BALOBA-1460 file (C-alpha; in Angstrom, 3 decimals):
// residues 283
<rec num="1" residu="m" x="0.280" y="-6.464" z="22.782"/>
<rec num="2" residu="i" x="-0.737" y="-7.784" z="19.358"/>
<rec num="3" residu="q" x="-3.568" y="-10.278" z="19.724"/>
<rec num="4" residu="n" x="-4.495" y="-11.109" z="16.151"/>
<rec num="5" residu="a" x="-2.361" y="-10.321" z="13.113"/>
<rec num="6" residu="e" x="-5.405" y="-10.089" z="10.863"/>
<rec num="7" residu="d" x="-6.917" y="-7.361" z="13.055"/>
<rec num="8" residu="v" x="-3.827" y="-5.192" z="13.445"/>
<rec num="9" residu="t" x="-4.381" y="-1.544" z="12.633"/>
<rec num="10" residu="a" x="-2.336" y="1.569" z="13.243"/>
<rec num="11" residu="e" x="-2.258" y="2.672" z="16.882"/>
<rec num="12" residu="y" x="-2.522" y="6.426" z="16.690"/>
<rec num="13" residu="a" x="-5.017" y="9.026" z="17.721"/>
<rec num="14" residu="v" x="-7.027" y="10.429" z="14.832"/>
<rec num="15" residu="e" x="-6.271" y="14.120" z="15.235"/>
<rec num="16" residu="t" x="-7.189" y="17.188" z="13.274"/>
<rec num="17" residu="l" x="-5.160" y="17.498" z="10.120"/>
<rec num="18" residu="a" x="-2.397" y="20.054" z="9.783"/>
<rec num="19" residu="p" x="-3.267" y="23.764" z="9.796"/>
<rec num="20" residu="s" x="-5.136" y="24.996" z="6.735"/>
<rec num="21" residu="v" x="-3.042" y="25.118" z="3.565"/>
<rec num="22" residu="s" x="-4.095" y="27.019" z="0.468"/>
<rec num="23" residu="f" x="-5.289" y="24.654" z="-2.233"/>
<rec num="24" residu="l" x="-3.575" y="26.213" z="-5.251"/>
<rec num="25" residu="y" x="-2.963" y="23.288" z="-7.592"/>
<rec num="26" residu="n" x="-4.958" y="20.129" z="-8.174"/>
<rec num="27" residu="p" x="-3.316" y="17.331" z="-10.189"/>
<rec num="28" residu="v" x="-5.656" y="15.261" z="-12.347"/>
<rec num="29" residu="v" x="-4.312" y="11.732" z="-12.743"/>
<rec num="30" residu="s" x="-4.999" y="8.419" z="-14.451"/>
<rec num="31" residu="v" x="-3.978" y="5.191" z="-12.695"/>
<rec num="32" residu="a" x="-3.442" y="1.574" z="-13.786"/>
<rec num="33" residu="a" x="-2.010" y="-1.389" z="-11.891"/>
<rec num="34" residu="k" x="-1.354" y="-5.105" z="-12.195"/>
<rec num="35" residu="t" x="0.305" y="-7.707" z="-10.002"/>
<rec num="36" residu="d" x="1.274" y="-11.281" z="-10.889"/>
<rec num="37" residu="l" x="2.399" y="-14.349" z="-8.978"/>
<rec num="38" residu="g" x="5.154" y="-15.157" z="-11.475"/>
<rec num="39" residu="r" x="6.288" y="-18.577" z="-12.644"/>
<rec num="40" residu="v" x="8.114" y="-19.748" z="-9.504"/>
<rec num="41" residu="r" x="6.488" y="-18.448" z="-6.320"/>
<rec num="42" residu="e" x="3.520" y="-20.128" z="-4.613"/>
<rec num="43" residu="n" x="2.050" y="-16.950" z="-3.107"/>
<rec num="44" residu="n" x="2.161" y="-13.244" z="-3.905"/>
<rec num="45" residu="e" x="4.006" y="-11.186" z="-1.286"/>
<rec num="46" residu="d" x="3.749" y="-7.958" z="-3.319"/>
<rec num="47" residu="k" x="1.170" y="-5.345" z="-2.407"/>
<rec num="48" residu="f" x="0.156" y="-2.122" z="-4.108"/>
<rec num="49" residu="e" x="-2.185" y="0.492" z="-2.734"/>
<rec num="50" residu="f" x="-3.234" y="4.048" z="-3.467"/>
<rec num="51" residu="y" x="-5.457" y="6.672" z="-1.899"/>
<rec num="52" residu="i" x="-6.879" y="9.681" z="-3.753"/>
<rec num="53" residu="p" x="-8.848" y="11.892" z="-1.339"/>
<rec num="54" residu="s" x="-12.004" y="13.652" z="-2.454"/>
<rec num="55" residu="e" x="-11.856" y="16.354" z="0.241"/>
<rec num="56" residu="p" x="-10.087" y="19.550" z="-0.934"/>
<rec num="57" residu="a" x="-8.541" y="20.100" z="2.520"/>
<rec num="58" residu="v" x="-6.894" y="16.667" z="2.469"/>
<rec num="59" residu="l" x="-5.730" y="17.090" z="-1.124"/>
<rec num="60" residu="a" x="-4.174" y="20.439" z="-0.158"/>
<rec num="61" residu="t" x="-2.287" y="19.135" z="2.873"/>
<rec num="62" residu="r" x="-1.593" y="15.469" z="2.064"/>
<rec num="63" residu="g" x="-2.237" y="14.956" z="-1.653"/>
<rec num="64" residu="m" x="-2.482" y="11.563" z="-3.330"/>
<rec num="65" residu="v" x="-0.590" y="8.500" z="-2.073"/>
<rec num="66" residu="f" x="0.678" y="5.568" z="-4.162"/>
<rec num="67" residu="l" x="2.611" y="2.603" z="-2.737"/>
<rec num="68" residu="v" x="4.305" y="-0.628" z="-3.795"/>
<rec num="69" residu="c" x="5.652" y="-3.012" z="-1.148"/>
<rec num="70" residu="d" x="7.488" y="-6.302" z="-1.722"/>
<rec num="71" residu="g" x="7.307" y="-8.546" z="1.331"/>
<rec num="72" residu="m" x="9.844" y="-11.099" z="2.475"/>
<rec num="73" residu="g" x="9.649" y="-13.926" z="4.994"/>
<rec num="74" residu="g" x="8.690" y="-17.575" z="5.246"/>
<rec num="75" residu="h" x="5.215" y="-18.951" z="4.534"/>
<rec num="76" residu="a" x="2.750" y="-16.023" z="4.260"/>
<rec num="77" residu="a" x="4.815" y="-13.683" z="6.440"/>
<rec num="78" residu="g" x="5.990" y="-11.495" z="3.572"/>
<rec num="79" residu="q" x="2.422" y="-11.022" z="2.423"/>
<rec num="80" residu="i" x="1.416" y="-9.910" z="5.921"/>
<rec num="81" residu="a" x="4.385" y="-7.534" z="6.141"/>
<rec num="82" residu="s" x="3.604" y="-5.786" z="2.853"/>
<rec num="83" residu="e" x="-0.113" y="-5.547" z="3.675"/>
<rec num="84" residu="l" x="0.581" y="-4.148" z="7.130"/>
<rec num="85" residu="a" x="3.144" y="-1.636" z="5.842"/>
<rec num="86" residu="c" x="0.819" y="-0.311" z="3.134"/>
<rec num="87" residu="k" x="-2.213" y="0.289" z="5.282"/>
<rec num="88" residu="t" x="-0.245" y="1.660" z="8.236"/>
<rec num="89" residu="f" x="1.713" y="4.116" z="6.088"/>
<rec num="90" residu="i" x="-1.422" y="5.516" z="4.447"/>
<rec num="91" residu="d" x="-3.400" y="5.761" z="7.707"/>
<rec num="92" residu="v" x="-0.655" y="7.471" z="9.668"/>
<rec num="93" residu="y" x="0.388" y="9.801" z="6.845"/>
<rec num="94" residu="l" x="-3.150" y="11.026" z="6.182"/>
<rec num="95" residu="h" x="-4.034" y="11.611" z="9.840"/>
<rec num="96" residu="h" x="-0.730" y="12.941" z="11.168"/>
<rec num="97" residu="p" x="-1.083" y="16.457" z="12.670"/>
<rec num="98" residu="a" x="2.267" y="17.783" z="11.373"/>
<rec num="99" residu="s" x="2.138" y="20.759" z="9.033"/>
<rec num="100" residu="e" x="5.141" y="19.506" z="7.036"/>
<rec num="101" residu="p" x="4.326" y="16.540" z="4.769"/>
<rec num="102" residu="e" x="7.884" y="15.179" z="5.122"/>
<rec num="103" residu="t" x="7.367" y="14.862" z="8.895"/>
<rec num="104" residu="a" x="4.133" y="12.952" z="8.332"/>
<rec num="105" residu="m" x="5.843" y="10.658" z="5.801"/>
<rec num="106" residu="l" x="8.686" y="9.866" z="8.186"/>
<rec num="107" residu="s" x="6.263" y="9.174" z="11.031"/>
<rec num="108" residu="a" x="4.245" y="6.913" z="8.729"/>
<rec num="109" residu="v" x="7.341" y="4.863" z="7.876"/>
<rec num="110" residu="v" x="8.340" y="4.656" z="11.549"/>
<rec num="111" residu="a" x="4.842" y="3.431" z="12.467"/>
<rec num="112" residu="a" x="4.838" y="0.849" z="9.667"/>
<rec num="113" residu="n" x="8.262" y="-0.356" z="10.752"/>
<rec num="114" residu="r" x="7.137" y="-0.712" z="14.369"/>
<rec num="115" residu="f" x="4.030" y="-2.714" z="13.510"/>
<rec num="116" residu="v" x="5.839" y="-5.077" z="11.159"/>
<rec num="117" residu="l" x="8.653" y="-5.579" z="13.678"/>
<rec num="118" residu="d" x="6.244" y="-6.122" z="16.601"/>
<rec num="119" residu="n" x="4.235" y="-8.577" z="14.538"/>
<rec num="120" residu="s" x="7.323" y="-10.586" z="13.606"/>
<rec num="121" residu="r" x="8.331" y="-10.769" z="17.272"/>
<rec num="122" residu="a" x="4.849" y="-11.801" z="18.429"/>
<rec num="123" residu="f" x="4.493" y="-14.726" z="16.023"/>
<rec num="124" residu="p" x="7.451" y="-17.162" z="15.808"/>
<rec num="125" residu="d" x="6.601" y="-18.321" z="12.281"/>
<rec num="126" residu="r" x="6.912" y="-14.705" z="11.096"/>
<rec num="127" residu="k" x="10.323" y="-14.044" z="12.598"/>
<rec num="128" residu="g" x="12.484" y="-11.975" z="10.255"/>
<rec num="129" residu="m" x="9.667" y="-10.845" z="8.005"/>
<rec num="130" residu="g" x="9.877" y="-7.421" z="6.391"/>
<rec num="131" residu="t" x="9.093" y="-5.511" z="3.247"/>
<rec num="132" residu="t" x="10.356" y="-2.918" z="0.845"/>
<rec num="133" residu="l" x="8.388" y="0.306" z="0.527"/>
<rec num="134" residu="s" x="8.373" y="2.641" z="-2.456"/>
<rec num="135" residu="g" x="5.938" y="5.513" z="-2.134"/>
<rec num="136" residu="l" x="4.919" y="8.428" z="-4.338"/>
<rec num="137" residu="v" x="2.986" y="11.388" z="-2.951"/>
<rec num="138" residu="l" x="1.544" y="13.885" z="-5.436"/>
<rec num="139" residu="l" x="0.927" y="17.076" z="-3.486"/>
<rec num="140" residu="q" x="-0.432" y="20.032" z="-5.428"/>
<rec num="141" residu="n" x="2.262" y="20.891" z="-8.039"/>
<rec num="142" residu="r" x="5.081" y="18.810" z="-6.548"/>
<rec num="143" residu="a" x="5.807" y="15.235" z="-5.554"/>
<rec num="144" residu="y" x="7.746" y="13.237" z="-2.993"/>
<rec num="145" residu="t" x="9.306" y="9.791" z="-3.182"/>
<rec num="146" residu="v" x="9.666" y="7.641" z="-0.074"/>
<rec num="147" residu="q" x="12.092" y="4.757" z="-0.438"/>
<rec num="148" residu="l" x="13.205" y="1.690" z="1.527"/>
<rec num="149" residu="g" x="14.576" y="-1.406" z="-0.221"/>
<rec num="150" residu="d" x="14.867" y="-2.372" z="-3.875"/>
<rec num="151" residu="s" x="11.428" y="-1.760" z="-5.316"/>
<rec num="152" residu="r" x="11.691" y="1.281" z="-7.590"/>
<rec num="153" residu="i" x="10.035" y="4.446" z="-8.858"/>
<rec num="154" residu="y" x="10.660" y="5.760" z="-12.377"/>
<rec num="155" residu="r" x="9.429" y="8.824" z="-14.237"/>
<rec num="156" residu="l" x="8.764" y="8.970" z="-17.977"/>
<rec num="157" residu="r" x="9.012" y="12.535" z="-19.297"/>
<rec num="158" residu="g" x="9.319" y="13.514" z="-22.937"/>
<rec num="159" residu="g" x="9.917" y="9.902" z="-23.933"/>
<rec num="160" residu="e" x="12.877" y="9.539" z="-21.525"/>
<rec num="161" residu="i" x="12.747" y="7.132" z="-18.559"/>
<rec num="162" residu="s" x="14.617" y="8.103" z="-15.375"/>
<rec num="163" residu="p" x="14.929" y="6.290" z="-12.029"/>
<rec num="164" residu="l" x="13.825" y="8.444" z="-9.096"/>
<rec num="165" residu="t" x="14.941" y="6.056" z="-6.360"/>
<rec num="166" residu="v" x="18.112" y="4.209" z="-5.430"/>
<rec num="167" residu="d" x="18.146" y="0.530" z="-4.427"/>
<rec num="168" residu="h" x="19.018" y="-0.094" z="-0.795"/>
<rec num="169" residu="t" x="21.039" y="-3.255" z="-1.410"/>
<rec num="170" residu="w" x="24.552" y="-4.291" z="-0.481"/>
<rec num="171" residu="v" x="25.555" y="-4.468" z="-4.137"/>
<rec num="172" residu="h" x="24.238" y="-1.033" z="-5.093"/>
<rec num="173" residu="e" x="25.896" y="0.600" z="-2.102"/>
<rec num="174" residu="a" x="29.176" y="-1.184" z="-2.837"/>
<rec num="175" residu="l" x="28.918" y="-0.091" z="-6.469"/>
<rec num="176" residu="r" x="28.330" y="3.544" z="-5.522"/>
<rec num="177" residu="e" x="31.328" y="3.429" z="-3.171"/>
<rec num="178" residu="g" x="33.567" y="1.873" z="-5.839"/>
<rec num="179" residu="v" x="34.065" y="-1.382" z="-3.928"/>
<rec num="180" residu="i" x="32.883" y="-3.475" z="-6.886"/>
<rec num="181" residu="t" x="32.527" y="-2.872" z="-10.625"/>
<rec num="182" residu="a" x="29.322" y="-2.803" z="-12.652"/>
<rec num="183" residu="e" x="30.306" y="-6.139" z="-14.196"/>
<rec num="184" residu="e" x="30.790" y="-7.696" z="-10.753"/>
<rec num="185" residu="a" x="27.472" y="-6.249" z="-9.564"/>
<rec num="186" residu="e" x="25.506" y="-7.873" z="-12.383"/>
<rec num="187" residu="n" x="25.630" y="-11.390" z="-10.946"/>
<rec num="188" residu="h" x="26.913" y="-10.749" z="-7.432"/>
<rec num="189" residu="p" x="25.682" y="-13.243" z="-4.772"/>
<rec num="190" residu="y" x="24.628" y="-10.292" z="-2.553"/>
<rec num="191" residu="k" x="22.622" y="-8.673" z="-5.346"/>
<rec num="192" residu="h" x="19.333" y="-8.937" z="-3.457"/>
<rec num="193" residu="v" x="20.622" y="-8.457" z="0.088"/>
<rec num="194" residu="l" x="18.754" y="-5.416" z="1.414"/>
<rec num="195" residu="t" x="20.471" y="-2.823" z="3.582"/>
<rec num="196" residu="r" x="17.209" y="-1.062" z="4.472"/>
<rec num="197" residu="a" x="13.677" y="-2.422" z="4.776"/>
<rec num="198" residu="v" x="10.515" y="-2.018" z="6.805"/>
<rec num="199" residu="g" x="10.661" y="-4.379" z="9.783"/>
<rec num="200" residu="a" x="14.358" y="-5.218" z="9.502"/>
<rec num="201" residu="e" x="15.670" y="-3.076" z="12.364"/>
<rec num="202" residu="p" x="14.182" y="-1.004" z="15.209"/>
<rec num="203" residu="d" x="15.558" y="2.163" z="13.632"/>
<rec num="204" residu="v" x="14.462" y="2.917" z="10.082"/>
<rec num="205" residu="r" x="15.980" y="5.477" z="7.671"/>
<rec num="206" residu="p" x="13.835" y="6.086" z="4.601"/>
<rec num="207" residu="e" x="14.998" y="8.316" z="1.783"/>
<rec num="208" residu="i" x="12.455" y="11.078" z="1.207"/>
<rec num="209" residu="c" x="13.058" y="13.239" z="-1.862"/>
<rec num="210" residu="l" x="11.180" y="16.224" z="-3.283"/>
<rec num="211" residu="i" x="10.793" y="16.199" z="-7.081"/>
<rec num="212" residu="d" x="9.112" y="18.434" z="-9.640"/>
<rec num="213" residu="v" x="6.022" y="17.418" z="-11.581"/>
<rec num="214" residu="q" x="4.884" y="18.340" z="-15.074"/>
<rec num="215" residu="e" x="1.728" y="17.585" z="-17.015"/>
<rec num="216" residu="g" x="2.257" y="14.416" z="-19.020"/>
<rec num="217" residu="d" x="4.645" y="12.810" z="-16.515"/>
<rec num="218" residu="v" x="4.129" y="9.066" z="-16.086"/>
<rec num="219" residu="f" x="5.330" y="7.495" z="-12.834"/>
<rec num="220" residu="l" x="6.088" y="3.781" z="-12.597"/>
<rec num="221" residu="l" x="6.219" y="2.111" z="-9.181"/>
<rec num="222" residu="c" x="7.312" y="-1.527" z="-9.348"/>
<rec num="223" residu="s" x="8.712" y="-4.443" z="-7.393"/>
<rec num="224" residu="d" x="12.033" y="-6.003" z="-8.367"/>
<rec num="225" residu="g" x="10.177" y="-8.845" z="-10.056"/>
<rec num="226" residu="l" x="9.886" y="-6.428" z="-12.975"/>
<rec num="227" residu="t" x="13.371" y="-4.906" z="-12.983"/>
<rec num="228" residu="n" x="15.053" y="-8.293" z="-12.556"/>
<rec num="229" residu="h" x="13.888" y="-9.174" z="-16.082"/>
<rec num="230" residu="v" x="13.150" y="-5.901" z="-17.888"/>
<rec num="231" residu="d" x="15.810" y="-3.257" z="-18.501"/>
<rec num="232" residu="d" x="15.259" y="0.500" z="-18.299"/>
<rec num="233" residu="p" x="15.177" y="1.143" z="-22.081"/>
<rec num="234" residu="t" x="12.404" y="-1.434" z="-22.465"/>
<rec num="235" residu="l" x="10.468" y="0.151" z="-19.604"/>
<rec num="236" residu="g" x="10.653" y="3.502" z="-21.359"/>
<rec num="237" residu="s" x="9.697" y="2.057" z="-24.727"/>
<rec num="238" residu="v" x="6.604" y="0.296" z="-23.364"/>
<rec num="239" residu="l" x="5.435" y="3.334" z="-21.399"/>
<rec num="240" residu="s" x="5.938" y="5.604" z="-24.409"/>
<rec num="241" residu="s" x="4.002" y="3.428" z="-26.841"/>
<rec num="242" residu="h" x="1.066" y="2.097" z="-24.808"/>
<rec num="243" residu="g" x="-1.845" y="3.381" z="-22.777"/>
<rec num="244" residu="l" x="-1.595" y="2.876" z="-19.032"/>
<rec num="245" residu="a" x="-3.605" y="-0.330" z="-18.683"/>
<rec num="246" residu="e" x="-1.995" y="-1.905" z="-21.736"/>
<rec num="247" residu="a" x="1.456" y="-0.837" z="-20.517"/>
<rec num="248" residu="a" x="0.889" y="-2.507" z="-17.139"/>
<rec num="249" residu="w" x="-0.104" y="-5.783" z="-18.773"/>
<rec num="250" residu="t" x="2.725" y="-5.584" z="-21.309"/>
<rec num="251" residu="l" x="5.376" y="-4.974" z="-18.641"/>
<rec num="252" residu="i" x="4.150" y="-7.918" z="-16.577"/>
<rec num="253" residu="g" x="4.227" y="-10.005" z="-19.755"/>
<rec num="254" residu="h" x="7.856" y="-9.070" z="-20.385"/>
<rec num="255" residu="a" x="8.768" y="-10.086" z="-16.824"/>
<rec num="256" residu="l" x="7.063" y="-13.459" z="-17.275"/>
<rec num="257" residu="q" x="8.753" y="-14.019" z="-20.616"/>
<rec num="258" residu="g" x="12.073" y="-13.209" z="-18.974"/>
<rec num="259" residu="g" x="11.594" y="-15.980" z="-16.444"/>
<rec num="260" residu="g" x="9.015" y="-14.715" z="-13.947"/>
<rec num="261" residu="s" x="11.343" y="-15.599" z="-11.078"/>
<rec num="262" residu="d" x="9.480" y="-13.446" z="-8.554"/>
<rec num="263" residu="n" x="6.152" y="-11.784" z="-7.882"/>
<rec num="264" residu="t" x="5.799" y="-8.747" z="-10.120"/>
<rec num="265" residu="t" x="3.813" y="-5.580" z="-9.460"/>
<rec num="266" residu="v" x="3.350" y="-2.502" z="-11.628"/>
<rec num="267" residu="l" x="1.553" y="0.676" z="-10.538"/>
<rec num="268" residu="l" x="1.333" y="3.486" z="-13.120"/>
<rec num="269" residu="v" x="0.297" y="7.092" z="-12.478"/>
<rec num="270" residu="r" x="-0.033" y="9.649" z="-15.279"/>
<rec num="271" residu="v" x="-0.397" y="13.360" z="-14.541"/>
<rec num="272" residu="d" x="-2.960" y="14.432" z="-17.116"/>
<rec num="273" residu="q" x="-3.384" y="17.993" z="-15.864"/>
<rec num="274" residu="i" x="-2.302" y="20.275" z="-13.051"/>
<rec num="275" residu="l" x="-5.227" y="22.607" z="-12.479"/>
<rec num="276" residu="d" x="-4.228" y="26.116" z="-11.375"/>
<rec num="277" residu="l" x="-7.069" y="26.825" z="-8.973"/>
<rec num="278" residu="a" x="-5.953" y="30.367" z="-8.197"/>
<rec num="279" residu="a" x="-6.019" y="31.291" z="-11.875"/>
<rec num="280" residu="e" x="-9.436" y="29.661" z="-12.346"/>
<rec num="281" residu="s" x="-10.922" y="31.544" z="-9.401"/>
<rec num="282" residu="a" x="-9.600" y="34.850" z="-10.750"/>
<rec num="283" residu="v" x="-11.492" y="34.442" z="-14.018"/>
């Protein structure tokens, strides 16, 4: 039974991490982030978080975790949902005993979903609260995306920007199925109606995808407060022509100039190097 929403933490036993995994590759990254209230909202329901372990064993088995969540709900409920989802996902993922990282990621999403849903049921003024979740896990020489909702993850490689996630909205699903046209989707009244989110339903179905990583890749995690006002070519142009911190501020500035209709969050991760530890030890 949840007693105090501010004291909620993940209910799981802290067990020994997965069986030993050879630590063969160590990504070296740079990170920058910025979040903004926007011009319309009275509180910020976005949340970003990241965790970069220092222990080689954790880096080998779980890697580095980066998250953006965009909460929804009346009053401060969305803010609580995004906060709760972020910290629960990271705690459960890092401490899960499964040897497969995908299993740990799925369990982390399920735990986050349960806590947000239980919290919304326990407090009447938080009924219906939920949050998107877009996660990036850099694990040795590969990466995973974890997606629920309409926050997004992009990758800049060789000056080209590419989306790595798909929006879980009614409009995007209807567009993919050919029910509506791209022109109809642009200003459709269901444009922001989510079909998947943390805390929306008892059963949760995240999309978890394995992707390749190269030195020089820049990953952008963002809430829809950015993509509502800034198109993909502009995202790519800003990331290609600015350093990380300057790019984060510039992207937020573009969103505000475009109207700032929502909270906006930008989390940038650049892969500066991928150290080949096996090769270094052989020297």
